[in-house]
C-alpha positions as a Python dict, from the first residue, in 0.01 Angstrom:
ca = {
    (1, 'M'): (0, 0, 0),
    (2, 'P'): (196, 178, -273),
    (3, 'E'): (5, 115, -635),
    (4, 'S'): (217, -98, -832),
    (5, 'T'): (339, 16, -1131),
    (6, 'P'): (149, -114, -1474),
    (7, 'T'): (287, -374, -1688),
    (8, 'P'): (314, -196, -2010),
    (9, 'R'): (76, -340, -2272),
    (10, 'L'): (323, -378, -2531),
    (11, 'S'): (748, -486, -2539),
    (12, 'T'): (894, -148, -2462),
    (13, 'K'): (1206, -231, -2684),
    (14, 'I'): (944, -316, -2992),
    (15, 'S'): (747, -37, -2934),
    (16, 'A'): (1075, 209, -2956),
    (17, 'I'): (1140, 65, -3276),
    (18, 'A'): (1072, 318, -3523),
    (19, 'E'): (938, 251, -3914),
    (20, 'S'): (1214, 212, -4230),
    (21, 'A'): (1218, 547, -4286),
    (22, 'T'): (1281, 446, -4664),
    (23, 'L'): (990, 186, -4684),
    (24, 'K'): (750, 518, -4523),
    (25, 'V'): (830, 730, -4799),
    (26, 'D'): (809, 525, -5054),
    (27, 'A'): (458, 403, -4913),
    (28, 'K'): (328, 751, -4914),
    (29, 'A'): (402, 813, -5265),
    (30, 'K'): (285, 507, -5406),
    (31, 'A'): (-39, 611, -5209),
    (32, 'L'): (-51, 937, -5348),
    (33, 'Q'): (-8, 745, -5717),
    (34, 'A'): (-264, 546, -5658),
    (35, 'Q'): (-478, 871, -5540),
    (36, 'G'): (-416, 946, -5933),
    (37, 'R'): (-146, 1206, -5856),
    (38, 'S'): (142, 1223, -6087),
    (39, 'V'): (436, 1132, -5778),
    (40, 'I'): (760, 1038, -5904),
    (41, 'S'): (932, 837, -5619),
    (42, 'Y'): (1300, 839, -5593),
    (43, 'A'): (1246, 694, -5220),
    (44, 'A'): (1289, 289, -5288),
    (45, 'G'): (1616, 116, -5331),
    (46, 'E'): (1480, -172, -5568),
    (47, 'P'): (1608, -239, -5937),
    (48, 'D'): (1301, -153, -6186),
    (49, 'F'): (1397, -429, -6400),
    (50, 'P'): (1268, -763, -6407),
    (51, 'T'): (1421, -1087, -6250),
    (52, 'P'): (1660, -1211, -6547),
    (53, 'E'): (1478, -1483, -6729),
    (54, 'H'): (1712, -1770, -6672),
    (55, 'I'): (1627, -1747, -6303),
    (56, 'V'): (1261, -1734, -6307),
    (57, 'E'): (1310, -2019, -6558),
    (58, 'A'): (1503, -2221, -6244),
    (59, 'A'): (1218, -2102, -6046),
    (60, 'L'): (949, -2212, -6266),
    (61, 'V'): (1173, -2540, -6318),
    (62, 'A'): (1206, -2586, -5900),
    (63, 'A'): (797, -2547, -5815),
    (64, 'R'): (729, -2811, -5990),
    (65, 'D'): (988, -3069, -5819),
    (66, 'P'): (802, -3203, -5537),
    (67, 'K'): (1183, -3206, -5386),
    (68, 'A'): (1169, -2831, -5349),
    (69, 'H'): (844, -2859, -5137),
    (70, 'R'): (1013, -3003, -4833),
    (71, 'Y'): (1223, -2830, -4554),
    (72, 'T'): (1573, -2755, -4631),
    (73, 'P'): (1879, -2722, -4360),
    (74, 'A'): (1810, -2456, -4224),
    (75, 'A'): (2132, -2292, -4287),
    (76, 'G'): (2065, -2352, -4693),
    (77, 'L'): (2086, -2591, -4934),
    (78, 'P'): (2423, -2751, -4988),
    (79, 'D'): (2434, -2639, -5334),
    (80, 'L'): (2360, -2305, -5284),
    (81, 'R'): (2618, -2207, -5018),
    (82, 'A'): (2876, -2401, -5210),
    (83, 'A'): (2803, -2129, -5467),
    (84, 'I'): (2827, -1829, -5187),
    (85, 'A'): (3131, -1984, -5090),
    (86, 'E'): (3291, -1932, -5457),
    (87, 'K'): (3152, -1631, -5471),
    (88, 'T'): (3347, -1521, -5188),
    (89, 'R'): (3618, -1671, -5299),
    (90, 'R'): (3595, -1443, -5657),
    (91, 'D'): (3469, -1124, -5560),
    (92, 'S'): (3534, -1088, -5176),
    (93, 'G'): (3912, -1253, -5173),
    (94, 'L'): (3830, -1500, -4873),
    (95, 'E'): (3886, -1876, -4964),
    (96, 'V'): (3571, -2026, -4680),
    (97, 'D'): (3454, -2315, -4688),
    (98, 'P'): (3045, -2389, -4758),
    (99, 'S'): (2998, -2478, -4396),
    (100, 'R'): (3114, -2122, -4307),
    (101, 'V'): (2780, -1964, -4524),
    (102, 'I'): (2437, -1943, -4405),
    (103, 'V'): (2118, -1824, -4588),
    (104, 'T'): (1876, -1556, -4494),
    (105, 'N'): (1533, -1428, -4561),
    (106, 'G'): (1712, -1143, -4750),
    (107, 'G'): (1988, -934, -4596),
    (108, 'K'): (1829, -743, -4350),
    (109, 'Q'): (1790, -1060, -4187),
    (110, 'S'): (2162, -1150, -4235),
    (111, 'V'): (2197, -790, -4066),
    (112, 'Y'): (1979, -848, -3792),
    (113, 'E'): (2104, -1174, -3682),
    (114, 'A'): (2458, -1038, -3696),
    (115, 'F'): (2412, -801, -3384),
    (116, 'Q'): (2185, -1070, -3235),
    (117, 'V'): (2478, -1278, -3220),
    (118, 'L'): (2824, -1097, -3129),
    (119, 'L'): (2669, -820, -2899),
    (120, 'N'): (2552, -836, -2537),
    (121, 'P'): (2427, -581, -2334),
    (122, 'G'): (2570, -178, -2341),
    (123, 'D'): (2826, -326, -2593),
    (124, 'E'): (2932, -54, -2858),
    (125, 'V'): (2879, -55, -3262),
    (126, 'I'): (3030, 217, -3444),
    (127, 'V'): (2836, 322, -3714),
    (128, 'P'): (2986, 521, -4033),
    (129, 'T'): (2744, 832, -4081),
    (130, 'P'): (2552, 838, -4330),
    (131, 'F'): (2396, 484, -4243),
    (132, 'W'): (2110, 256, -4360),
    (133, 'T'): (1856, 335, -4147),
    (134, 'T'): (1783, -37, -4040),
    (135, 'Y'): (2160, -23, -3842),
    (136, 'P'): (2087, 173, -3534),
    (137, 'E'): (1744, -14, -3506),
    (138, 'A'): (1912, -359, -3577),
    (139, 'I'): (2174, -272, -3302),
    (140, 'A'): (1892, -133, -3045),
    (141, 'L'): (1706, -470, -3079),
    (142, 'A'): (2036, -665, -2973),
    (143, 'D'): (2098, -413, -2633),
    (144, 'G'): (2345, -265, -2851),
    (145, 'V'): (2444, 101, -2830),
    (146, 'A'): (2537, 287, -3180),
    (147, 'V'): (2766, 544, -3163),
    (148, 'D'): (2794, 765, -3500),
    (149, 'V'): (3114, 905, -3661),
    (150, 'F'): (2982, 1156, -3924),
    (151, 'A'): (3120, 1225, -4281),
    (152, 'D'): (3013, 1515, -4450),
    (153, 'A'): (3040, 1557, -4824),
    (154, 'S'): (3356, 1725, -4827),
    (155, 'Q'): (3524, 1338, -4707),
    (156, 'N'): (3289, 1204, -4961),
    (157, 'Y'): (3135, 1023, -4718),
    (158, 'Q'): (3399, 867, -4593),
    (159, 'V'): (3540, 794, -4230),
    (160, 'T'): (3882, 839, -4142),
    (161, 'V'): (4085, 624, -3929),
    (162, 'E'): (4164, 905, -3707),
    (163, 'Q'): (3769, 919, -3672),
    (164, 'L'): (3713, 565, -3559),
    (165, 'E'): (4004, 587, -3307),
    (166, 'A'): (3834, 880, -3098),
    (167, 'A'): (3518, 722, -3082),
    (168, 'R'): (3661, 344, -2975),
    (169, 'T'): (3570, 306, -2568),
    (170, 'P'): (3647, 4, -2372),
    (171, 'R'): (3269, -129, -2493),
    (172, 'T'): (3349, -101, -2840),
    (173, 'K'): (3288, -434, -2979),
    (174, 'V'): (3193, -398, -3336),
    (175, 'L'): (3261, -173, -3634),
    (176, 'L'): (3004, -143, -3993),
    (177, 'F'): (3189, -92, -4275),
    (178, 'V'): (2972, -25, -4581),
    (179, 'S'): (3153, -46, -4966),
    (180, 'P'): (2998, 73, -5146),
    (181, 'S'): (2752, 260, -4927),
    (182, 'N'): (2356, 315, -4900),
    (183, 'P'): (2268, 572, -4853),
    (184, 'T'): (2520, 790, -5004),
    (185, 'G'): (2677, 528, -5290),
    (186, 'S'): (3112, 615, -5157),
    (187, 'V'): (3327, 350, -5264),
    (188, 'Y'): (3628, 321, -5020),
    (189, 'S'): (3930, 258, -5191),
    (190, 'P'): (4178, -21, -5073),
    (191, 'E'): (4435, 188, -4942),
    (192, 'Q'): (4123, 355, -4689),
    (193, 'T'): (3967, 0, -4649),
    (194, 'K'): (4315, -212, -4514),
    (195, 'A'): (4369, 112, -4300),
    (196, 'I'): (4071, 79, -4147),
    (197, 'G'): (4080, -295, -4157),
    (198, 'E'): (4379, -339, -4008),
    (199, 'W'): (4267, -113, -3707),
    (200, 'A'): (3966, -305, -3652),
    (201, 'L'): (4272, -566, -3600),
    (202, 'E'): (4487, -413, -3376),
    (203, 'H'): (4237, -376, -3122),
    (204, 'G'): (3998, -691, -3154),
    (205, 'I'): (3726, -513, -3299),
    (206, 'W'): (3443, -756, -3462),
    (207, 'V'): (3334, -622, -3829),
    (208, 'I'): (3062, -673, -3996),
    (209, 'T'): (3065, -542, -4347),
    (210, 'D'): (2732, -552, -4558),
    (211, 'E'): (2853, -629, -4891),
    (212, 'I'): (2507, -604, -5106),
    (213, 'Y'): (2642, -379, -5386),
    (214, 'Q'): (2931, -490, -5399),
    (215, 'N'): (2902, -624, -5768),
    (216, 'L'): (2754, -240, -5823),
    (217, 'T'): (3098, 8, -5917),
    (218, 'Y'): (3165, 252, -6167),
    (219, 'D'): (3440, 408, -6332),
    (220, 'G'): (3670, 83, -6353),
    (221, 'V'): (3616, 98, -5969),
    (222, 'R'): (3609, -205, -5766),
    (223, 'A'): (3507, -288, -5384),
    (224, 'T'): (3759, -403, -5177),
    (225, 'S'): (3646, -665, -4933),
    (226, 'I'): (3764, -560, -4588),
    (227, 'V'): (3868, -915, -4558),
    (228, 'E'): (4045, -917, -4927),
    (229, 'A'): (4259, -624, -4795),
    (230, 'V'): (4376, -776, -4442),
    (231, 'P'): (4320, -1168, -4484),
    (232, 'E'): (4386, -1170, -4129),
    (233, 'L'): (4077, -1003, -4015),
    (234, 'A'): (3835, -1310, -4133),
    (235, 'E'): (3843, -1474, -3797),
    (236, 'Q'): (3643, -1142, -3707),
    (237, 'T'): (3451, -1088, -3913),
    (238, 'L'): (3062, -1107, -4073),
    (239, 'L'): (3022, -1078, -4436),
    (240, 'V'): (2681, -1002, -4569),
    (241, 'N'): (2536, -1039, -4903),
    (242, 'G'): (2246, -1117, -5132),
    (243, 'V'): (2105, -1107, -5461),
    (244, 'A'): (1873, -841, -5456),
    (245, 'K'): (2029, -531, -5575),
    (246, 'T'): (2283, -736, -5821),
    (247, 'Y'): (2012, -951, -5997),
    (248, 'A'): (1672, -786, -5965),
    (249, 'M'): (1540, -994, -5648),
    (250, 'T'): (1459, -808, -5444),
    (251, 'G'): (1116, -1021, -5327),
    (252, 'W'): (1271, -1321, -5381),
    (253, 'R'): (1419, -1244, -5020),
    (254, 'V'): (1768, -1493, -5073),
    (255, 'G'): (2078, -1314, -4824),
    (256, 'W'): (2328, -1493, -4669),
    (257, 'T'): (2601, -1444, -4391),
    (258, 'V'): (3009, -1565, -4426),
    (259, 'G'): (3185, -1633, -4093),
    (260, 'P'): (3388, -1798, -3892),
    (261, 'A'): (3276, -2128, -3729),
    (262, 'D'): (3203, -2072, -3418),
    (263, 'A'): (2959, -1728, -3548),
    (264, 'I'): (2808, -1966, -3825),
    (265, 'K'): (2726, -2199, -3524),
    (266, 'A'): (2552, -1969, -3300),
    (267, 'L'): (2389, -1758, -3673),
    (268, 'G'): (2239, -2122, -3754),
    (269, 'N'): (2128, -2190, -3397),
    (270, 'L'): (1940, -1887, -3377),
    (271, 'Q'): (1786, -1902, -3732),
    (272, 'S'): (1661, -2256, -3664),
    (273, 'H'): (1393, -2113, -3426),
    (274, 'L'): (1372, -1770, -3545),
    (275, 'S'): (1250, -1843, -3896),
    (276, 'G'): (1373, -2170, -4025),
    (277, 'N'): (1487, -2239, -4371),
    (278, 'V'): (1474, -1956, -4619),
    (279, 'N'): (1163, -2069, -4924),
    (280, 'N'): (1406, -2345, -5137),
    (281, 'I'): (1258, -2248, -5443),
    (282, 'A'): (1382, -1893, -5437),
    (283, 'Q'): (1708, -2063, -5270),
    (284, 'R'): (1727, -2211, -5655),
    (285, 'A'): (1624, -1929, -5817),
    (286, 'A'): (1974, -1796, -5644),
    (287, 'I'): (2157, -2079, -5735),
    (288, 'A'): (2119, -1983, -6124),
    (289, 'A'): (2188, -1626, -5983),
    (290, 'L'): (2528, -1684, -5845),
    (291, 'T'): (2598, -1972, -6131),
    (292, 'G'): (2423, -1900, -6481),
    (293, 'P'): (2553, -1616, -6723),
    (294, 'Q'): (2577, -1265, -6584),
    (295, 'D'): (2523, -1066, -6898),
    (296, 'A'): (2208, -944, -6768),
    (297, 'A'): (2331, -857, -6458),
    (298, 'E'): (2583, -618, -6617),
    (299, 'A'): (2344, -506, -6877),
    (300, 'M'): (2182, -385, -6587),
    (301, 'R'): (2503, -223, -6374),
    (302, 'D'): (2536, -43, -6701),
    (303, 'A'): (2202, 90, -6696),
    (304, 'F'): (2225, 258, -6329),
    (305, 'D'): (2602, 370, -6467),
    (306, 'R'): (2389, 608, -6733),
    (307, 'R'): (2178, 703, -6484),
    (308, 'R'): (2410, 753, -6225),
    (309, 'K'): (2555, 1031, -6488),
    (310, 'L'): (2243, 1173, -6588),
    (311, 'I'): (2062, 1252, -6224),
    (312, 'V'): (2476, 1395, -6072),
    (313, 'G'): (2483, 1613, -6336),
    (314, 'E'): (2119, 1755, -6338),
    (315, 'L'): (2116, 1762, -6003),
    (316, 'N'): (2367, 2007, -5964),
    (317, 'K'): (2277, 2241, -6217),
    (318, 'I'): (2007, 2326, -5894),
    (319, 'D'): (2164, 2592, -5722),
    (320, 'G'): (2142, 2465, -5352),
    (321, 'F'): (2233, 2153, -5435),
    (322, 'E'): (2619, 1978, -5378),
    (323, 'T'): (2566, 1641, -5484),
    (324, 'P'): (2906, 1397, -5527),
    (325, 'T'): (2945, 1139, -5802),
    (326, 'P'): (2883, 842, -5624),
    (327, 'Q'): (3130, 534, -5784),
    (328, 'G'): (2885, 255, -5663),
    (329, 'A'): (2520, 164, -5567),
    (330, 'F'): (2202, 329, -5702),
    (331, 'Y'): (2196, 599, -5464),
    (332, 'V'): (2313, 974, -5513),
    (333, 'Y'): (2349, 1179, -5152),
    (334, 'P'): (2279, 1555, -5237),
    (335, 'D'): (2426, 1822, -4985),
    (336, 'V'): (2053, 2061, -4915),
    (337, 'T'): (2157, 2299, -4668),
    (338, 'A'): (2229, 2566, -4926),
    (339, 'L'): (1808, 2556, -4965),
    (340, 'L'): (1745, 2565, -4610),
    (341, 'G'): (1618, 2867, -4517),
    (342, 'R'): (1495, 2983, -4839),
    (343, 'T'): (1110, 3007, -4967),
    (344, 'F'): (933, 2832, -5213),
    (345, 'G'): (594, 2845, -5318),
    (346, 'G'): (590, 3026, -4937),
    (347, 'V'): (753, 2777, -4737),
    (348, 'T'): (1030, 2812, -4588),
    (349, 'P'): (1162, 2460, -4485),
    (350, 'T'): (1455, 2421, -4180),
    (351, 'T'): (1546, 2082, -4203),
    (352, 'S'): (1558, 1817, -4459),
    (353, 'L'): (1256, 1627, -4371),
    (354, 'E'): (1084, 1964, -4413),
    (355, 'L'): (1223, 2030, -4780),
    (356, 'A'): (1156, 1626, -4884),
    (357, 'D'): (773, 1723, -4766),
    (358, 'L'): (799, 2057, -4987),
    (359, 'M'): (895, 1860, -5291),
    (360, 'L'): (634, 1595, -5278),
    (361, 'D'): (362, 1856, -5219),
    (362, 'Q'): (525, 2130, -5475),
    (363, 'A'): (708, 1890, -5712),
    (364, 'E'): (517, 1521, -5694),
    (365, 'V'): (898, 1406, -5609),
    (366, 'A'): (955, 1181, -5327),
    (367, 'A'): (1334, 1171, -5181),
    (368, 'V'): (1448, 1009, -4850),
    (369, 'P'): (1509, 1307, -4615),
    (370, 'G'): (1892, 1326, -4444),
    (371, 'E'): (1695, 1248, -4078),
    (372, 'A'): (1676, 915, -4180),
    (373, 'F'): (2058, 817, -4258),
    (374, 'G'): (2185, 1065, -4013),
    (375, 'P'): (2215, 1498, -3970),
    (376, 'S'): (1974, 1684, -4130),
    (377, 'G'): (2077, 1883, -4432),
    (378, 'Y'): (2062, 1595, -4701),
    (379, 'L'): (1838, 1395, -4954),
    (380, 'R'): (1863, 1045, -5058),
    (381, 'F'): (1750, 934, -5418),
    (382, 'S'): (1761, 631, -5577),
    (383, 'Y'): (1866, 624, -5946),
    (384, 'A'): (1676, 295, -5993),
    (385, 'L'): (1326, 347, -6148),
    (386, 'G'): (1338, 469, -6582),
    (387, 'D'): (1506, 689, -6738),
    (388, 'D'): (1235, 934, -6820),
    (389, 'Q'): (1121, 928, -6499),
    (390, 'L'): (1416, 1012, -6347),
    (391, 'L'): (1482, 1296, -6566),
    (392, 'E'): (1130, 1398, -6508),
    (393, 'G'): (1153, 1418, -6162),
    (394, 'V'): (1506, 1612, -6153),
    (395, 'Q'): (1370, 1852, -6408),
    (396, 'R'): (1029, 1942, -6133),
    (397, 'L'): (1333, 2009, -5896),
    (398, 'Q'): (1475, 2246, -6158),
    (399, 'R'): (1163, 2397, -6166),
    (400, 'L'): (1068, 2476, -5824),
    (401, 'F'): (1411, 2570, -5668),
    (402, 'A'): (1404, 2806, -5949),
    (403, 'S'): (1124, 2999, -5887),
}
């Protein structure tokens, strides 16, 4: 009899998923710091500020309230869903009933659930590239196929309708739209957003729009939501958002999805089995964030703006760095292809992954290589760290690459 094929010990689907590259680089930097090395890390997309005091106080009050010690509806507290609906009206230009909101354990769960609900095996998702490292893995977990569409620094990392149309096939089910972008900080103009939205509407393509950096824009720029630019698109769009970045609440794990009634119903069914409700106390803190004073959030945004100008100016002093000025989020994404093939300290990097290793070893500076987000030849720096560290890290690189 023929030998039977052994059953894999673990799920082949899960085994194929890569660890988050940004978290991996940040963990390596923190491990070196724990060994006493003076590593400056630009890896994590996490504000260095404390959560504003009135939000923390709301959580303390909730922690002492026995009603907050219980389950909430799986879709979230009614008051929080109403606050999210109001924020969506204010910032995304979409009038939506709170019943069309579901609260999730951070924006990452929203992204995961969105692909699970929309995709069938073999469905294609057009992914403008550079992309956040989690997107392709979430698509693969939903048995979808990611179709990368790359825009380089000369396009300010913004794809065109023509590029999207060239990537469209009969299997195209979803367009991922992210503005402001992680990892580039690029913000699409209202005109670009409208053109892309009209293209998706014309071809019956769902849109997942990640608006987590929506309130972090600079130079008078406003991030126009794709459903504001093309209101008719709302019935085929899922809006992903959360409190993490705007309010320095990354560890509180409160995100949400807004969308059409049938999709939200499906998301609620999934979440009822996957995780149930988000932490009750964190939900009450999120209500305080969305409905309370916004001055602390504005002060953080102003600090990011100052750091943005500093890091762009200083990185562009390095021969071989081409750093477009981002208009949103808290990242810069320089093109460093001119440094590849050159020798520094006896090492000749040929990829941005090797260049990032060189920077960590020789300058004790951690950044995430472009391979985490698409093609090689780029580095992502988060400027969500203290001003002194930000400047010191770039000055180390200036000395390294001047040698």
